[in-house]
Backbone and ligand atoms as CSV (ligand in chain L), in Angstrom:
chain,resi,resn,atom,element,x,y,z
A,1,MET,N,N,0.826,-1.208,0.000
A,1,MET,CA,C,0.000,0.000,0.000
A,1,MET,C,C,0.858,1.253,0.000
A,2,ARG,N,N,2.002,1.105,0.677
A,2,ARG,CA,C,2.852,2.283,0.777
A,2,ARG,C,C,3.343,2.737,-0.606
A,3,VAL,N,N,3.671,1.736,-1.452
A,3,VAL,CA,C,4.137,2.069,-2.798
A,3,VAL,C,C,3.061,2.842,-3.546
A,4,SER,N,N,1.810,2.362,-3.453
A,4,SER,CA,C,0.742,3.050,-4.172
A,4,SER,C,C,0.476,4.427,-3.563
A,5,ASP,N,N,0.647,4.552,-2.241
A,5,ASP,CA,C,0.486,5.863,-1.603
A,5,ASP,C,C,1.528,6.840,-2.141
A,6,ASP,N,N,2.770,6.353,-2.222
A,6,ASP,CA,C,3.839,7.199,-2.737
A,6,ASP,C,C,3.544,7.606,-4.176
A,7,ARG,N,N,3.079,6.648,-4.949
A,7,ARG,CA,C,2.776,6.947,-6.348
A,7,ARG,C,C,1.660,7.988,-6.435
A,8,TYR,N,N,0.674,7.818,-5.582
A,8,TYR,CA,C,-0.432,8.788,-5.575
A,8,TYR,C,C,0.096,10.180,-5.244
A,9,THR,N,N,0.978,10.248,-4.230
A,9,THR,CA,C,1.539,11.541,-3.837
A,9,THR,C,C,2.319,12.155,-4.985
A,10,ARG,N,N,3.132,11.338,-5.675
A,10,ARG,CA,C,3.921,11.853,-6.797
A,10,ARG,C,C,3.002,12.343,-7.917
A,11,ASP,N,N,1.963,11.562,-8.197
A,11,ASP,CA,C,1.020,11.975,-9.245
A,11,ASP,C,C,0.352,13.288,-8.882
A,12,ARG,N,N,0.016,13.413,-7.614
A,12,ARG,CA,C,-0.639,14.630,-7.137
A,12,ARG,C,C,0.302,15.836,-7.289
A,13,LEU,N,N,1.564,15.635,-6.898
A,13,LEU,CA,C,2.553,16.718,-7.021
A,13,LEU,C,C,2.767,17.089,-8.487
A,14,ARG,N,N,2.792,16.072,-9.345
A,14,ARG,CA,C,2.978,16.296,-10.779
A,14,ARG,C,C,1.797,17.112,-11.332
A,15,PHE,N,N,0.621,16.729,-10.906
A,15,PHE,CA,C,-0.592,17.426,-11.340
A,15,PHE,C,C,-0.579,18.881,-10.849
A,16,ASP,N,N,-0.245,19.060,-9.570
A,16,ASP,CA,C,-0.210,20.424,-9.008
A,16,ASP,C,C,0.803,21.293,-9.754
A,17,LEU,N,N,1.967,20.703,-10.061
A,17,LEU,CA,C,3.004,21.455,-10.782
A,17,LEU,C,C,2.502,21.833,-12.170
A,18,ALA,N,N,1.826,20.900,-12.840
A,18,ALA,CA,C,1.298,21.182,-14.187
A,18,ALA,C,C,0.298,22.341,-14.127
A,19,MET,N,N,-0.558,22.326,-13.135
A,19,MET,CA,C,-1.541,23.421,-13.021
A,19,MET,C,C,-0.851,24.756,-12.748
A,20,ARG,N,N,0.193,24.701,-11.940
A,20,ARG,CA,C,0.949,25.926,-11.646
A,20,ARG,C,C,1.592,26.463,-12.930
A,21,LEU,N,N,2.136,25.558,-13.727
A,21,LEU,CA,C,2.778,25.965,-14.978
A,21,LEU,C,C,1.751,26.505,-15.970
A,22,ILE,N,N,0.575,25.906,-15.986
A,22,ILE,CA,C,-0.494,26.408,-16.868
A,22,ILE,C,C,-0.861,27.835,-16.470
A,23,ARG,N,N,-0.954,28.076,-15.162
A,23,ARG,CA,C,-1.281,29.433,-14.698
A,23,ARG,C,C,-0.203,30.432,-15.111
A,24,HIS,N,N,1.034,29.956,-15.224
A,24,HIS,CA,C,2.131,30.839,-15.655
A,24,HIS,C,C,2.237,30.923,-17.174
A,25,GLU,N,N,1.274,30.328,-17.866
A,25,GLU,CA,C,1.232,30.372,-19.325
A,25,GLU,C,C,2.441,29.695,-19.958
A,26,ALA,N,N,2.928,28.651,-19.316
A,26,ALA,CA,C,4.050,27.898,-19.881
A,26,ALA,C,C,3.572,27.142,-21.116
A,27,ARG,N,N,4.488,26.887,-22.009
A,27,ARG,CA,C,4.153,26.149,-23.221
A,27,ARG,C,C,3.964,24.671,-22.902
A,28,THR,N,N,3.256,24.005,-23.789
A,28,THR,CA,C,2.988,22.584,-23.589
A,28,THR,C,C,4.298,21.797,-23.459
A,29,CYS,N,N,5.272,22.122,-24.309
A,29,CYS,CA,C,6.535,21.365,-24.273
A,29,CYS,C,C,7.263,21.584,-22.942
A,30,THR,N,N,7.131,22.786,-22.378
A,30,THR,CA,C,7.771,23.066,-21.086
A,30,THR,C,C,7.081,22.274,-19.974
A,31,ILE,N,N,5.752,22.233,-20.020
A,31,ILE,CA,C,5.000,21.497,-18.998
A,31,ILE,C,C,5.331,19.999,-19.087
A,32,ARG,N,N,5.439,19.519,-20.308
A,32,ARG,CA,C,5.792,18.104,-20.503
A,32,ARG,C,C,7.186,17.818,-19.947
A,33,LEU,N,N,8.096,18.749,-20.197
A,33,LEU,CA,C,9.483,18.576,-19.745
A,33,LEU,C,C,9.563,18.450,-18.221
A,34,TRP,N,N,8.808,19.279,-17.500
A,34,TRP,CA,C,8.927,19.328,-16.044
A,34,TRP,C,C,8.038,18.331,-15.319
A,35,THR,N,N,6.972,17.877,-15.995
A,35,THR,CA,C,6.031,16.988,-15.296
A,35,THR,C,C,6.037,15.564,-15.848
A,36,GLY,N,N,6.479,15.398,-17.090
A,36,GLY,CA,C,6.433,14.068,-17.701
A,36,GLY,C,C,5.032,13.688,-18.174
A,37,LEU,N,N,4.080,14.610,-18.066
A,37,LEU,CA,C,2.718,14.310,-18.515
A,37,LEU,C,C,2.659,14.353,-20.048
A,38,SER,N,N,1.725,13.598,-20.623
A,38,SER,CA,C,1.575,13.587,-22.077
A,38,SER,C,C,0.910,14.889,-22.533
A,39,ASP,N,N,1.105,15.202,-23.811
A,39,ASP,CA,C,0.467,16.402,-24.372
A,39,ASP,C,C,-1.048,16.325,-24.223
A,40,ASP,N,N,-1.567,15.130,-24.403
A,40,ASP,CA,C,-3.018,14.955,-24.315
A,40,ASP,C,C,-3.507,15.280,-22.898
A,41,ARG,N,N,-2.781,14.786,-21.918
A,41,ARG,CA,C,-3.154,15.038,-20.517
A,41,ARG,C,C,-3.052,16.538,-20.201
A,42,ILE,N,N,-2.012,17.164,-20.725
A,42,ILE,CA,C,-1.811,18.596,-20.482
A,42,ILE,C,C,-2.959,19.391,-21.111
A,43,ARG,N,N,-3.341,19.012,-22.319
A,43,ARG,CA,C,-4.457,19.709,-22.986
A,43,ARG,C,C,-5.737,19.582,-22.169
A,44,LYS,N,N,-5.961,18.384,-21.620
A,44,LYS,CA,C,-7.169,18.187,-20.813
A,44,LYS,C,C,-7.115,19.037,-19.542
A,45,LEU,N,N,-5.954,19.080,-18.933
A,45,LEU,CA,C,-5.800,19.915,-17.728
A,45,LEU,C,C,-6.050,21.372,-18.062
A,46,TYR,N,N,-5.514,21.792,-19.198
A,46,TYR,CA,C,-5.679,23.192,-19.596
A,46,TYR,C,C,-7.153,23.506,-19.828
A,47,ARG,N,N,-7.833,22.599,-20.521
A,47,ARG,CA,C,-9.265,22.824,-20.779
A,47,ARG,C,C,-10.048,22.911,-19.478
A,48,SER,N,N,-9.730,22.002,-18.553
A,48,SER,CA,C,-10.475,22.004,-17.281
A,48,SER,C,C,-10.166,23.280,-16.500
A,49,TYR,N,N,-8.932,23.756,-16.617
A,49,TYR,CA,C,-8.556,25.000,-15.939
A,49,TYR,C,C,-9.361,26.171,-16.496
A,50,VAL,N,N,-9.427,26.233,-17.819
A,50,VAL,CA,C,-10.164,27.332,-18.461
A,50,VAL,C,C,-11.638,27.261,-18.092
A,51,GLU,N,N,-12.176,26.057,-18.100
A,51,GLU,CA,C,-13.603,25.912,-17.794
A,51,GLU,C,C,-13.886,26.261,-16.338
A,52,GLU,N,N,-13.026,25.778,-15.449
A,52,GLU,CA,C,-13.234,26.049,-14.017
A,52,GLU,C,C,-13.162,27.538,-13.712
A,53,ARG,N,N,-12.207,28.164,-14.293
A,53,ARG,CA,C,-12.003,29.586,-14.004
A,53,ARG,C,C,-12.804,30.486,-14.909
A,54,ALA,N,N,-13.482,29.861,-15.877
A,54,ALA,CA,C,-14.255,30.624,-16.855
A,54,ALA,C,C,-13.399,31.719,-17.482
A,55,ARG,N,N,-12.169,31.354,-17.743
A,55,ARG,CA,C,-11.253,32.324,-18.337
A,55,ARG,C,C,-10.969,31.914,-19.766
A,56,THR,N,N,-11.200,32.793,-20.673
A,56,THR,CA,C,-10.896,32.488,-22.066
A,56,THR,C,C,-9.795,33.402,-22.596
A,57,ASP,N,N,-9.311,34.240,-21.702
A,57,ASP,CA,C,-8.316,35.214,-22.163
A,57,ASP,C,C,-6.894,34.733,-21.957
A,58,LEU,N,N,-6.726,33.534,-21.403
A,58,LEU,CA,C,-5.376,33.028,-21.159
A,58,LEU,C,C,-4.774,32.569,-22.485
A,59,PRO,N,N,-3.728,33.219,-22.941
A,59,PRO,CA,C,-3.168,32.821,-24.223
A,59,PRO,C,C,-2.504,31.443,-24.134
A,60,ARG,N,N,-2.635,30.665,-25.162
A,60,ARG,CA,C,-2.006,29.344,-25.196
A,60,ARG,C,C,-0.776,29.438,-26.073
A,61,HIS,N,N,0.373,29.173,-25.499
A,61,HIS,CA,C,1.598,29.304,-26.275
A,61,HIS,C,C,1.975,27.964,-26.878
A,62,ARG,N,N,2.230,28.011,-28.166
A,62,ARG,CA,C,2.675,26.803,-28.844
A,62,ARG,C,C,3.982,27.121,-29.551
A,63,GLY,N,N,4.552,26.077,-30.125
A,63,GLY,CA,C,5.766,26.297,-30.896
A,63,GLY,C,C,6.998,26.350,-30.021
A,64,LYS,N,N,8.024,26.983,-30.581
A,64,LYS,CA,C,9.326,26.952,-29.922
A,64,LYS,C,C,9.381,27.902,-28.734
A,65,SER,N,N,10.182,27.533,-27.756
A,65,SER,CA,C,10.402,28.396,-26.606
A,65,SER,C,C,11.436,29.457,-26.965
A,66,PRO,N,N,11.496,30.551,-26.171
A,66,PRO,CA,C,12.455,31.620,-26.490
A,66,PRO,C,C,13.898,31.135,-26.405
A,67,ARG,N,N,14.695,31.550,-27.365
A,67,ARG,CA,C,16.101,31.140,-27.375
A,67,ARG,C,C,16.990,32.312,-27.753
A,68,GLN,N,N,16.766,33.456,-27.152
A,68,GLN,CA,C,17.554,34.639,-27.479
A,68,GLN,C,C,17.999,35.319,-26.194
A,69,THR,N,N,19.262,35.161,-25.847
A,69,THR,CA,C,19.737,35.804,-24.624
A,69,THR,C,C,19.770,37.325,-24.771
A,70,ALA,N,N,19.811,37.812,-26.017
A,70,ALA,CA,C,19.836,39.273,-26.233
A,70,ALA,C,C,18.605,39.935,-25.618
A,71,PHE,N,N,17.536,39.179,-25.458
A,71,PHE,CA,C,16.308,39.719,-24.872
A,71,PHE,C,C,16.590,40.394,-23.528
A,72,PHE,N,N,17.466,39.805,-22.709
A,72,PHE,CA,C,17.687,40.309,-21.353
A,72,PHE,C,C,18.521,41.592,-21.323
A,73,PHE,N,N,19.095,41.937,-22.470
A,73,PHE,CA,C,19.926,43.144,-22.530
A,73,PHE,C,C,19.238,44.277,-23.285
A,74,ARG,N,N,17.967,44.089,-23.591
A,74,ARG,CA,C,17.266,45.082,-24.409
A,74,ARG,C,C,17.087,46.414,-23.709
A,75,SER,N,N,16.935,46.396,-22.392
A,75,SER,CA,C,16.733,47.654,-21.660
A,75,SER,C,C,17.267,47.489,-20.238
A,76,PRO,N,N,17.595,48.607,-19.578
A,76,PRO,CA,C,18.070,48.522,-18.182
A,76,PRO,C,C,17.030,47.846,-17.282
A,77,ASP,N,N,15.745,48.086,-17.527
A,77,ASP,CA,C,14.707,47.470,-16.696
A,77,ASP,C,C,14.714,45.950,-16.843
A,78,LEU,N,N,14.815,45.502,-18.088
A,78,LEU,CA,C,14.833,44.057,-18.316
A,78,LEU,C,C,16.073,43.432,-17.678
A,79,HIS,N,N,17.201,44.111,-17.811
A,79,HIS,CA,C,18.431,43.599,-17.223
A,79,HIS,C,C,18.320,43.522,-15.704
A,80,PHE,N,N,17.734,44.552,-15.118
A,80,PHE,CA,C,17.558,44.581,-13.662
A,80,PHE,C,C,16.682,43.413,-13.206
A,81,GLU,N,N,15.576,43.202,-13.900
A,81,GLU,CA,C,14.657,42.139,-13.498
A,81,GLU,C,C,15.278,40.753,-13.732
A,82,ALA,N,N,16.028,40.617,-14.812
A,82,ALA,CA,C,16.695,39.341,-15.081
A,82,ALA,C,C,17.750,39.058,-14.011
A,83,ALA,N,N,18.478,40.111,-13.585
A,83,ALA,CA,C,19.486,39.926,-12.526
A,83,ALA,C,C,18.803,39.537,-11.217
A,84,GLN,N,N,17.631,40.083,-10.963
A,84,GLN,CA,C,16.894,39.682,-9.751
A,84,GLN,C,C,16.454,38.228,-9.834
A,85,LEU,N,N,15.991,37.824,-11.003
A,85,LEU,CA,C,15.611,36.421,-11.177
A,85,LEU,C,C,16.825,35.513,-10.940
A,86,ALA,N,N,17.963,35.914,-11.472
A,86,ALA,CA,C,19.183,35.124,-11.280
A,86,ALA,C,C,19.519,35.014,-9.789
A,87,SER,N,N,19.326,36.113,-9.051
A,87,SER,CA,C,19.572,36.079,-7.602
A,87,SER,C,C,18.629,35.084,-6.924
A,88,LEU,N,N,17.379,35.071,-7.363
A,88,LEU,CA,C,16.408,34.133,-6.789
A,88,LEU,C,C,16.807,32.687,-7.096
A,89,TYR,N,N,17.323,32.459,-8.287
A,89,TYR,CA,C,17.769,31.095,-8.633
A,89,TYR,C,C,18.906,30.654,-7.709
A,90,LEU,N,N,19.783,31.595,-7.392
A,90,LEU,CA,C,20.888,31.272,-6.485
A,90,LEU,C,C,20.364,31.035,-5.067
A,91,LEU,N,N,19.469,31.916,-4.621
A,91,LEU,CA,C,18.925,31.801,-3.265
A,91,LEU,C,C,18.169,30.495,-3.054
A,92,LEU,N,N,17.427,30.098,-4.068
A,92,LEU,CA,C,16.602,28.895,-3.935
A,92,LEU,C,C,17.371,27.615,-4.276
A,93,GLY,N,N,18.614,27.779,-4.707
A,93,GLY,CA,C,19.440,26.591,-4.947
A,93,GLY,C,C,19.248,25.970,-6.322
A,94,LEU,N,N,18.627,26.687,-7.247
A,94,LEU,CA,C,18.525,26.158,-8.611
A,94,LEU,C,C,19.858,26.312,-9.340
A,95,LEU,N,N,20.625,27.322,-8.926
A,95,LEU,CA,C,21.996,27.509,-9.393
A,95,LEU,C,C,22.904,27.548,-8.176
A,96,GLY,N,N,24.135,27.134,-8.354
A,96,GLY,CA,C,25.094,27.201,-7.253
A,96,GLY,C,C,26.397,27.806,-7.745
A,97,ALA,N,N,27.142,28.374,-6.821
A,97,ALA,CA,C,28.427,28.970,-7.195
A,97,ALA,C,C,29.410,27.866,-7.556
A,98,SER,N,N,30.237,28.149,-8.547
A,98,SER,CA,C,31.282,27.202,-8.942
A,98,SER,C,C,32.497,28.007,-9.372
A,99,PRO,N,N,33.656,27.372,-9.491
A,99,PRO,CA,C,34.845,28.120,-9.915
A,99,PRO,C,C,34.643,28.811,-11.264
A,100,ALA,N,N,33.810,28.239,-12.122
A,100,ALA,CA,C,33.575,28.825,-13.444
A,100,ALA,C,C,32.493,29.897,-13.423
A,101,GLY,N,N,31.908,30.145,-12.271
A,101,GLY,CA,C,30.823,31.122,-12.180
A,101,GLY,C,C,29.655,30.493,-11.449
A,102,VAL,N,N,28.675,30.039,-12.188
A,102,VAL,CA,C,27.568,29.307,-11.573
A,102,VAL,C,C,27.381,27.990,-12.325
A,103,GLU,N,N,26.764,27.066,-11.646
A,103,GLU,CA,C,26.483,25.781,-12.291
A,103,GLU,C,C,25.068,25.347,-11.943
A,104,SER,N,N,24.575,24.449,-12.743
A,104,SER,CA,C,23.212,23.945,-12.546
A,104,SER,C,C,23.106,23.138,-11.261
A,105,ARG,N,N,22.058,23.409,-10.500
A,105,ARG,CA,C,21.732,22.568,-9.350
A,105,ARG,C,C,20.307,22.029,-9.502
A,106,TYR,N,N,19.710,22.281,-10.652
A,106,TYR,CA,C,18.362,21.764,-10.874
A,106,TYR,C,C,18.447,20.515,-11.725
A,107,ARG,N,N,17.390,19.744,-11.702
A,107,ARG,CA,C,17.345,18.541,-12.522
A,107,ARG,C,C,16.062,18.602,-13.340
A,108,ILE,N,N,16.220,18.634,-14.661
A,108,ILE,CA,C,15.039,18.703,-15.531
A,108,ILE,C,C,14.177,17.462,-15.323
A,109,GLY,N,N,12.902,17.684,-15.150
A,109,GLY,CA,C,11.980,16.563,-14.951
A,109,GLY,C,C,11.777,16.215,-13.487
A,110,ALA,N,N,12.618,16.764,-12.601
A,110,ALA,CA,C,12.430,16.530,-11.164
A,110,ALA,C,C,11.366,17.505,-10.658
A,111,ILE,N,N,10.341,16.969,-10.027
A,111,ILE,CA,C,9.236,17.818,-9.579
A,111,ILE,C,C,9.745,18.883,-8.609
A,112,GLU,N,N,10.698,18.507,-7.756
A,112,GLU,CA,C,11.219,19.459,-6.765
A,112,GLU,C,C,11.831,20.672,-7.467
A,113,SER,N,N,12.582,20.428,-8.539
A,113,SER,CA,C,13.190,21.546,-9.271
A,113,SER,C,C,12.125,22.390,-9.954
A,114,GLY,N,N,11.119,21.730,-10.515
A,114,GLY,CA,C,10.028,22.459,-11.164
A,114,GLY,C,C,9.289,23.358,-10.184
A,115,VAL,N,N,9.094,22.841,-8.975
A,115,VAL,CA,C,8.410,23.632,-7.941
A,115,VAL,C,C,9.268,24.850,-7.568
A,116,LEU,N,N,10.578,24.649,-7.451
A,116,LEU,CA,C,11.467,25.770,-7.111
A,116,LEU,C,C,11.475,26.825,-8.214
A,117,LEU,N,N,11.441,26.364,-9.456
A,117,LEU,CA,C,11.401,27.303,-10.576
A,117,LEU,C,C,10.116,28.138,-10.510
A,118,CYS,N,N,9.002,27.480,-10.215
A,118,CYS,CA,C,7.733,28.215,-10.068
A,118,CYS,C,C,7.825,29.199,-8.906
A,119,ARG,N,N,8.413,28.760,-7.816
A,119,ARG,CA,C,8.515,29.640,-6.635
A,119,ARG,C,C,9.360,30.865,-6.961
A,120,ALA,N,N,10.467,30.659,-7.663
A,120,ALA,CA,C,11.324,31.793,-8.044
A,120,ALA,C,C,10.543,32.755,-8.925
A,121,TYR,N,N,9.818,32.201,-9.892
A,121,TYR,CA,C,9.083,33.072,-10.810
A,121,TYR,C,C,7.962,33.814,-10.084
A,122,GLU,N,N,7.287,33.126,-9.200
A,122,GLU,CA,C,6.188,33.774,-8.454
A,122,GLU,C,C,6.725,34.899,-7.565
A,123,THR,N,N,7.883,34.688,-6.966
A,123,THR,CA,C,8.495,35.738,-6.143
A,123,THR,C,C,8.857,36.934,-7.017
A,124,TYR,N,N,9.419,36.635,-8.183
A,124,TYR,CA,C,9.770,37.706,-9.121
A,124,TYR,C,C,8.529,38.506,-9.530
A,125,VAL,N,N,7.447,37.792,-9.859
A,125,VAL,CA,C,6.211,38.476,-10.289
A,125,VAL,C,C,5.655,39.335,-9.154
A,126,ASP,N,N,5.760,38.841,-7.923
A,126,ASP,CA,C,5.304,39.629,-6.772
A,126,ASP,C,C,6.072,40.938,-6.656
A,127,LEU,N,N,7.336,40.903,-7.061
A,127,LEU,CA,C,8.190,42.095,-6.946
A,127,LEU,C,C,7.965,43.074,-8.092
A,128,HIS,N,N,7.467,42.571,-9.216
A,128,HIS,CA,C,7.352,43.420,-10.412
A,128,HIS,C,C,5.967,43.298,-11.020
A,129,GLU,N,N,5.237,44.337,-10.937
A,129,GLU,CA,C,3.885,44.347,-11.493
A,129,GLU,C,C,3.750,45.538,-12.418
A,130,PRO,N,N,3.608,45.367,-13.726
A,130,PRO,CA,C,3.556,44.087,-14.423
A,130,PRO,C,C,4.968,43.548,-14.678
A,131,ALA,N,N,5.087,42.238,-14.700
A,131,ALA,CA,C,6.383,41.599,-14.928
A,131,ALA,C,C,6.729,41.673,-16.408
A,132,ARG,N,N,7.958,42.033,-16.698
A,132,ARG,CA,C,8.381,42.127,-18.101
A,132,ARG,C,C,8.831,40.779,-18.652
A,133,ILE,N,N,9.201,39.882,-17.759
A,133,ILE,CA,C,9.770,38.606,-18.191
A,133,ILE,C,C,8.719,37.500,-18.033
A,134,SER,N,N,8.428,36.833,-19.117
A,134,SER,CA,C,7.446,35.742,-19.081
A,134,SER,C,C,8.060,34.521,-18.390
A,135,PHE,N,N,7.217,33.584,-18.043
A,135,PHE,CA,C,7.738,32.361,-17.434
A,135,PHE,C,C,8.708,31.656,-18.390
A,136,GLU,N,N,8.342,31.628,-19.670
A,136,GLU,CA,C,9.212,30.938,-20.640
A,136,GLU,C,C,10.584,31.600,-20.722
A,137,HIS,N,N,10.619,32.914,-20.679
A,137,HIS,CA,C,11.917,33.597,-20.688
A,137,HIS,C,C,12.666,33.347,-19.376
A,138,ALA,N,N,11.931,33.262,-18.271
A,138,ALA,CA,C,12.576,32.995,-16.978
A,138,ALA,C,C,13.211,31.614,-16.977
A,139,TRP,N,N,12.526,30.645,-17.528
A,139,TRP,CA,C,13.069,29.281,-17.608
A,139,TRP,C,C,14.259,29.260,-18.557
A,140,PHE,N,N,14.155,29.986,-19.660
A,140,PHE,CA,C,15.279,30.083,-20.588
A,140,PHE,C,C,16.498,30.718,-19.906
A,141,LEU,N,N,16.250,31.741,-19.092
A,141,LEU,CA,C,17.359,32.403,-18.380
A,141,LEU,C,C,18.086,31.401,-17.468
A,142,LEU,N,N,17.325,30.617,-16.734
A,142,LEU,CA,C,17.936,29.606,-15.852
A,142,LEU,C,C,18.774,28.627,-16.668
A,143,TRP,N,N,18.194,28.152,-17.742
A,143,TRP,CA,C,18.877,27.179,-18.611
A,143,TRP,C,C,20.162,27.783,-19.179
A,144,ALA,N,N,20.065,29.016,-19.666
A,144,ALA,CA,C,21.219,29.661,-20.299
A,144,ALA,C,C,22.313,29.983,-19.274
A,145,LEU,N,N,21.921,30.390,-18.061
A,145,LEU,CA,C,22.918,30.689,-17.025
A,145,LEU,C,C,23.672,29.419,-16.628
A,146,ALA,N,N,22.974,28.296,-16.594
A,146,ALA,CA,C,23.619,27.035,-16.221
A,146,ALA,C,C,24.612,26.590,-17.296
A,147,ARG,N,N,24.334,26.959,-18.545
A,147,ARG,CA,C,25.238,26.567,-19.641
A,147,ARG,C,C,26.413,27.527,-19.772
A,148,HIS,N,N,26.215,28.754,-19.365
A,148,HIS,CA,C,27.130,29.892,-19.491
A,148,HIS,C,C,27.958,29.936,-20.772
A,149,THR,N,N,27.336,29.601,-21.895
A,149,THR,CA,C,28.000,29.799,-23.187
A,149,THR,C,C,27.530,31.095,-23.844
A,150,GLU,N,N,26.355,31.575,-23.439
A,150,GLU,CA,C,25.827,32.799,-24.041
A,150,GLU,C,C,25.650,33.914,-23.021
A,151,ILE,N,N,25.352,33.518,-21.787
A,151,ILE,CA,C,25.084,34.522,-20.757
A,151,ILE,C,C,25.685,34.016,-19.447
A,152,ALA,N,N,26.238,34.935,-18.680
A,152,ALA,CA,C,26.871,34.539,-17.418
A,152,ALA,C,C,26.580,35.616,-16.378
A,153,LEU,N,N,26.989,35.345,-15.151
A,153,LEU,CA,C,26.795,36.303,-14.070
A,153,LEU,C,C,28.126,36.897,-13.651
A,154,ALA,N,N,28.097,38.160,-13.309
A,154,ALA,CA,C,29.290,38.821,-12.759
A,154,ALA,C,C,28.832,39.663,-11.577
A,155,ARG,N,N,29.754,39.927,-10.672
A,155,ARG,CA,C,29.386,40.726,-9.510
A,155,ARG,C,C,29.988,42.120,-9.644
A,156,CYS,N,N,29.177,43.103,-9.390
A,156,CYS,CA,C,29.618,44.489,-9.527
A,156,CYS,C,C,30.616,44.819,-8.412
A,157,GLU,N,N,31.740,45.408,-8.788
A,157,GLU,CA,C,32.762,45.738,-7.788
A,157,GLU,C,C,32.337,46.894,-6.889
A,158,ARG,N,N,31.467,47.734,-7.408
A,158,ARG,CA,C,31.072,48.909,-6.643
A,158,ARG,C,C,30.019,48.563,-5.582
A,159,CYS,N,N,28.988,47.809,-5.989
A,159,CYS,CA,C,27.878,47.590,-5.057
A,159,CYS,C,C,27.657,46.122,-4.717
A,160,GLU,N,N,28.443,45.226,-5.318
A,160,GLU,CA,C,28.308,43.788,-5.066
A,160,GLU,C,C,27.038,43.205,-5.669
A,161,GLY,N,N,26.284,44.019,-6.401
A,161,GLY,CA,C,25.067,43.493,-7.042
A,161,GLY,C,C,25.423,42.590,-8.216
A,162,LEU,N,N,24.483,41.718,-8.553
A,162,LEU,CA,C,24.721,40.832,-9.688
A,162,LEU,C,C,24.413,41.568,-10.983
A,163,ARG,N,N,25.198,41.315,-11.981
A,163,ARG,CA,C,24.873,41.814,-13.309
A,163,ARG,C,C,25.094,40.688,-14.315
A,164,LEU,N,N,24.446,40.834,-15.444
A,164,LEU,CA,C,24.544,39.802,-16.468
A,164,LEU,C,C,25.690,40.123,-17.414
A,165,ARG,N,N,26.315,39.075,-17.877
A,165,ARG,CA,C,27.370,39.232,-18.873
A,165,ARG,C,C,26.903,38.601,-20.180
A,166,ASP,N,N,26.981,39.386,-21.238
A,166,ASP,CA,C,26.643,38.882,-22.562
A,166,ASP,C,C,27.902,38.215,-23.120
A,167,VAL,N,N,27.976,36.903,-22.998
A,167,VAL,CA,C,29.194,36.178,-23.376
A,167,VAL,C,C,29.442,36.294,-24.876
A,168,LEU,N,N,28.374,36.212,-25.672
A,168,LEU,CA,C,28.526,36.258,-27.128
A,168,LEU,C,C,29.061,37.611,-27.585
A,169,ALA,N,N,28.560,38.669,-26.936
A,169,ALA,CA,C,29.008,40.014,-27.313
A,169,ALA,C,C,30.299,40.393,-26.576
A,170,GLY,N,N,30.689,39.602,-25.567
A,170,GLY,CA,C,31.915,39.863,-24.828
A,170,GLY,C,C,31.850,41.112,-23.971
A,171,ARG,N,N,30.676,41.408,-23.429
A,171,ARG,CA,C,30.576,42.587,-22.560
A,171,ARG,C,C,29.555,42.347,-21.449
A,172,ASP,N,N,29.736,43.112,-20.383
A,172,ASP,CA,C,28.777,43.081,-19.287
A,172,ASP,C,C,27.786,44.219,-19.471
A,173,ALA,N,N,26.598,43.999,-19.001
A,173,ALA,CA,C,25.635,45.099,-18.994
A,173,ALA,C,C,26.023,46.041,-17.861
A,174,PRO,N,N,25.714,47.335,-17.999
A,174,PRO,CA,C,25.946,48.239,-16.856
A,174,PRO,C,C,25.205,47.702,-15.640
A,175,CYS,N,N,25.753,47.904,-14.446
A,175,CYS,CA,C,25.126,47.362,-13.239
A,175,CYS,C,C,23.696,47.894,-13.117
A,176,ALA,N,N,22.780,46.961,-12.952
A,176,ALA,CA,C,21.368,47.359,-12.878
A,176,ALA,C,C,21.027,47.970,-11.529
A,177,VAL,N,N,21.898,47.792,-10.552
A,177,VAL,CA,C,21.613,48.291,-9.205
A,177,VAL,C,C,22.174,49.699,-9.022
A,178,CYS,N,N,23.492,49.883,-9.316
A,178,CYS,CA,C,24.116,51.185,-9.044
A,178,CYS,C,C,24.455,51.946,-10.318
A,179,GLY,N,N,24.292,51.298,-11.465
A,179,GLY,CA,C,24.543,51.982,-12.729
A,179,GLY,C,C,25.993,51.998,-13.152
A,180,ALA,N,N,26.861,51.316,-12.392
A,180,ALA,CA,C,28.283,51.315,-12.756
A,180,ALA,C,C,28.451,50.700,-14.140
A,181,PRO,N,N,29.236,51.363,-15.001
A,181,PRO,CA,C,29.444,50.786,-16.331
A,181,PRO,C,C,30.291,49.527,-16.243
A,182,SER,N,N,30.269,48.748,-17.297
A,182,SER,CA,C,31.081,47.542,-17.288
A,182,SER,C,C,32.550,47.938,-17.239
A,183,ALA,N,N,33.330,47.195,-16.471
A,183,ALA,CA,C,34.729,47.558,-16.272
A,183,ALA,C,C,35.603,46.323,-16.474
A,184,PRO,N,N,36.821,46.518,-16.995
A,184,PRO,CA,C,37.683,45.385,-17.243
A,184,PRO,C,C,38.013,44.621,-15.962
A,185,GLY,N,N,38.032,45.336,-14.828
A,185,GLY,CA,C,38.418,44.679,-13.577
A,185,GLY,C,C,37.294,43.946,-12.896
A,186,LEU,N,N,36.172,43.847,-13.566
A,186,LEU,CA,C,34.997,43.217,-12.941
A,186,LEU,C,C,35.303,41.774,-12.571
A,187,ARG,N,N,34.937,41.414,-11.351
A,187,ARG,CA,C,35.167,40.036,-10.941
A,187,ARG,C,C,34.161,39.136,-11.622
A,188,ARG,N,N,34.629,37.995,-12.066
A,188,ARG,CA,C,33.724,37.029,-12.689
A,188,ARG,C,C,33.086,36.165,-11.625
A,189,GLY,N,N,31.964,35.610,-11.976
A,189,GLY,CA,C,31.326,34.632,-11.105
A,189,GLY,C,C,30.701,35.255,-9.898
A,190,CYS,N,N,30.329,34.391,-8.938
A,190,CYS,CA,C,29.613,34.872,-7.756
A,190,CYS,C,C,30.411,34.573,-6.531
L,1,ZN,ZN,ZN,26.620,47.999,-8.944
């Protein structure tokens, strides 16, 4: 019985995570990635969500997820909010400090990691109304920071705040906290 109880609990957690992701307007492929649920099951959950809430204005995102790190450097506001999200990822343990900067501490498909990602995003949304960064971009930011081939984190020497580094362009964004311009002496990593 214990095995079936555990399975029930896992299914329940998976279902709860899927509903949370639907509320964040995550794409079907993202929900599948984090919950392991089939597309058909996700569609049914989405329909039941819309019917229950009588909401028809929730956009359904299909197709490819965002894959452009340049998005986070488009404006000082976006950079500031992205740096805050990165701080939340570090605080919640989705990313960890490493000699190379930061490294992944999340596991794709693990419900615990999916829940932490939702928690980070919900905290970010609470801080910024309206939020400029969608859930899909927030998940992309986490993924890209863990890979650090396109985007990385650096710490501002003046205020110790986090700033993003555009690895492809070979430059740091001006500090979103104190406005310090990017400097050659900037310390890498966290
Ligand atoms: Zn600064």
